[in-house]
C-alpha positions in Angstrom: 59.5 -39.8 -54.1 57.1 -40.1 -51.9 56.5 -43.0 -49.4 53.7 -44.0 -51.6 55.6 -44.3 -54.9 58.5 -46.1 -52.5 58.5 -49.8 -53.0 58.1 -52.2 -50.1 60.8 -53.9 -48.9 60.6 -57.7 -49.3 60.8 -60.4 -47.3 63.4 -63.1 -48.3 63.2 -66.4 -46.6 66.3 -67.7 -45.0 65.7 -70.8 -46.8 66.6 -69.2 -50.1 69.3 -68.0 -48.9 72.9 -69.8 -49.7 74.7 -71.1 -46.7 77.7 -68.7 -47.4 75.6 -65.8 -48.3 73.5 -66.2 -45.0 76.3 -66.5 -42.6 77.5 -62.9 -44.2 74.3 -61.3 -43.9 74.3 -62.6 -40.2 77.6 -61.7 -39.9 77.2 -58.4 -41.1 73.9 -57.8 -38.1 75.4 -58.6 -35.2 78.5 -56.7 -35.8 76.9 -53.5 -36.4 77.5 -50.7 -33.7 74.9 -51.0 -31.1 74.0 -54.7 -31.3 74.2 -55.3 -27.3 74.0 -58.7 -26.0 74.7 -57.4 -22.5 77.5 -57.4 -20.2 79.1 -60.3 -21.0 81.1 -60.9 -24.3 79.4 -63.2 -26.2 81.7 -64.8 -29.4 80.8 -64.1 -32.8 79.8 -67.5 -33.4 77.4 -67.5 -30.6 75.6 -64.7 -31.7 75.8 -66.0 -35.3 73.5 -68.8 -33.8 71.2 -67.3 -32.1 70.6 -65.3 -35.2 70.1 -68.3 -37.1 67.4 -69.6 -34.4 65.2 -66.6 -34.8 65.1 -66.9 -38.4 64.7 -70.7 -38.3 61.7 -69.8 -35.3 60.1 -67.2 -37.1 61.1 -64.4 -34.4 63.0 -62.3 -37.3 63.3 -62.3 -41.1 65.6 -60.9 -43.6 64.3 -57.8 -45.5 65.3 -56.2 -49.2 64.9 -52.8 -49.6 64.7 -52.3 -53.4 65.1 -48.5 -53.2 68.5 -48.9 -51.1 69.2 -52.5 -52.3 70.2 -53.3 -48.8 69.6 -56.0 -47.2 68.5 -55.9 -42.7 67.3 -58.5 -40.1 64.3 -57.5 -38.5 62.4 -59.2 -35.4 59.1 -60.2 -36.3 55.9 -59.7 -33.8 
Protein backbone atom coordinates (compact mmCIF):
# COMPACT_ATOMS: atom_id res chain seq x y z
CA UNK A 1 0.00 0.00 0.00
CA UNK A 2 1.47 3.36 -0.95
CA UNK A 3 0.91 6.61 0.94
CA UNK A 4 -1.94 7.66 -1.37
CA UNK A 5 -3.95 4.57 -0.38
CA UNK A 6 -3.11 4.76 3.33
CA UNK A 7 -6.07 5.95 5.40
CA UNK A 8 -5.17 9.10 7.32
CA UNK A 9 -4.99 9.10 11.12
CA UNK A 10 -8.19 10.21 12.85
CA UNK A 11 -8.22 12.73 15.69
CA UNK A 12 -10.16 11.47 18.70
CA UNK A 13 -11.39 14.23 21.06
CA UNK A 14 -10.29 13.42 24.60
CA UNK A 15 -13.83 14.26 25.73
CA UNK A 16 -15.16 11.33 23.69
CA UNK A 17 -13.05 8.77 25.58
CA UNK A 18 -14.14 7.24 28.88
CA UNK A 19 -12.10 8.43 31.88
CA UNK A 20 -10.67 4.92 32.37
CA UNK A 21 -9.64 4.55 28.72
CA UNK A 22 -8.23 8.08 28.65
CA UNK A 23 -6.06 7.38 31.69
CA UNK A 24 -4.83 4.15 30.06
CA UNK A 25 -3.93 5.94 26.81
CA UNK A 26 -2.09 8.69 28.70
CA UNK A 27 -0.25 6.21 30.95
CA UNK A 28 0.84 4.20 27.93
CA UNK A 29 2.14 7.39 26.34
CA UNK A 30 4.10 8.62 29.37
CA UNK A 31 5.54 5.20 30.18
CA UNK A 32 7.07 4.70 26.74
CA UNK A 33 10.80 4.53 26.64
CA UNK A 34 12.25 7.85 25.59
CA UNK A 35 9.69 10.04 27.33
CA UNK A 36 12.01 12.41 29.17
CA UNK A 37 11.01 14.88 31.85
CA UNK A 38 14.50 16.11 32.64
CA UNK A 39 16.92 15.29 35.43
CA UNK A 40 14.38 14.96 38.24
CA UNK A 41 12.08 12.00 38.69
CA UNK A 42 8.42 12.90 38.09
CA UNK A 43 5.69 10.67 39.58
CA UNK A 44 3.36 8.91 37.14
CA UNK A 45 0.30 10.80 38.40
CA UNK A 46 2.05 14.12 37.75
CA UNK A 47 2.97 13.06 34.22
CA UNK A 48 -0.63 11.95 33.55
CA UNK A 49 -1.94 15.28 34.88
CA UNK A 50 0.49 17.22 32.67
CA UNK A 51 -0.55 15.35 29.52
CA UNK A 52 -4.25 15.65 30.39
CA UNK A 53 -3.74 19.40 30.73
CA UNK A 54 -2.10 19.51 27.31
CA UNK A 55 -5.08 17.64 25.82
CA UNK A 56 -7.56 20.01 27.48
CA UNK A 57 -5.65 23.08 26.25
CA UNK A 58 -5.42 21.73 22.71
CA UNK A 59 -1.62 21.47 22.88
CA UNK A 60 -1.83 17.72 22.21
CA UNK A 61 -4.40 15.38 20.74
CA UNK A 62 -5.19 11.71 20.56
CA UNK A 63 -4.76 10.16 17.13
CA UNK A 64 -6.04 6.78 15.92
CA UNK A 65 -4.21 5.10 13.04
CA UNK A 66 -6.74 2.87 11.23
CA UNK A 67 -4.02 0.96 9.38
CA UNK A 68 -2.19 -0.19 12.51
CA UNK A 69 -5.24 0.14 14.78
CA UNK A 70 -3.08 2.01 17.27
CA UNK A 71 -3.56 5.15 19.33
CA UNK A 72 -0.97 7.82 20.03
CA UNK A 73 -0.82 11.26 21.57
CA UNK A 74 0.79 13.93 19.40
CA UNK A 75 1.76 17.51 20.08
CA UNK A 76 -0.17 20.08 18.07
CA UNK A 77 1.47 23.25 16.88
